[in-house]
N, C-alpha and C positions, 0 to 999 in steps of 0.2 A: 528464213527467219519468221516469215508470216505463218507458215504452216506449223512451226514450233509453237508460236504464240497461241495459235488457235487450239492446239492440243493441250496446253497447260492446265486448263480447268479439268481435264480428263485424267489427271494424275491420280485422283482418288474418287471413290463413289460419292462422296459428299464434300462440297465446297461451301464454306460459310464465309461470307464477306462481312467483316465487322466494320461498321460505319459510325463515325462520330458526327452528331448534329450539333454544331457549335451555336451557342445562343449568347447574346449579350446578357451578362449577369454581373451584378456588382460584387458578389461574394465568390463567384467561381469563374476565374479567368479561363480563356480559351485553352491555354496550356494544360490546366488541370482537367478540363473536359476531355482533351485528347488522351491524357494519361489515364483517366478513368475508363475510357473505352479500351485502352490497352490492357488495363487490369481485367476488364470483362473478358477480353480475348484470352488472357492468361488463365482465368478461371475455367473457361471452356476447355483449354488444353489440359489442365490439371484433372478436371472431371473425366475427360475422355481417357486419359492415361489410367486413372483409377479404375475405370471399367474395362481396361484391356484393349481399348480402341487406339489405333495408331493415329497420331495427330501431329501435324507439322505447321508451323507459322511461317508464312512467306509474305513478302511485300514486293520489293523490286519496282522497276519502272512502271509497271501496269497499275500500281497503287496511285500514281501521280499523272496518269494519262487522261487527257480531256475526253477522248473518244470513249474510253471505258466508263468514265464518270457519266457521260451523256447516255451511254447504253444502259447503265444501271438506273438512270433517272434521278441522279443526285442533284440536289440543289446547290446553289453557290455556298451555302453554309455547311455543307456536308463533306467529310473527308473519309477516304478509305484508310483504315488503321491496320487491317490485317486480312490476309486470305488464309483461312484455316482449312487445311486438307485433312479429312477424317476418313478412316476406313479400317478394315481388318489388316493387321500387319502381315506381310508376306514371310517374315522371319522374326525371330525373337528380338524384342527391342533391346538395344544396347543400354547398359547401365552406365550412368554418369560416374566419373571417378569420385571417390570419397574426398571431401575437402575439409580442411581444418578451419573451424569457425574463426579462430584467433588470427588467421591470415587475412580476414576480411572485416573483422569487427574490432573496434578499439573503445576503451572506456574514456569518457571525458570527465575529468575530475575538477572541473570548473574553475 
């Protein structure tokens, strides 16, 4: 298990660790700060895919591991939001299924 964990960052040629630095703020609660960091990670994925770069978002136990946080030099106010693995795809990227918007969106008529 340890050798597997050590090799995980080697899954792709580039590993981006997205970190949220939480700050006390009257208008932006910690939850929104975490979500904003998640949105930034999502933006990186979208940009990578638009350029034909393979990109995968992972978290898992290592996102919450104290030794990993220490190794990355994270402060008590910082949280790992995502590990983004980026590189040249080895095969054609699979296309997501077409979804009907009406299955996910409804109108509120107040």
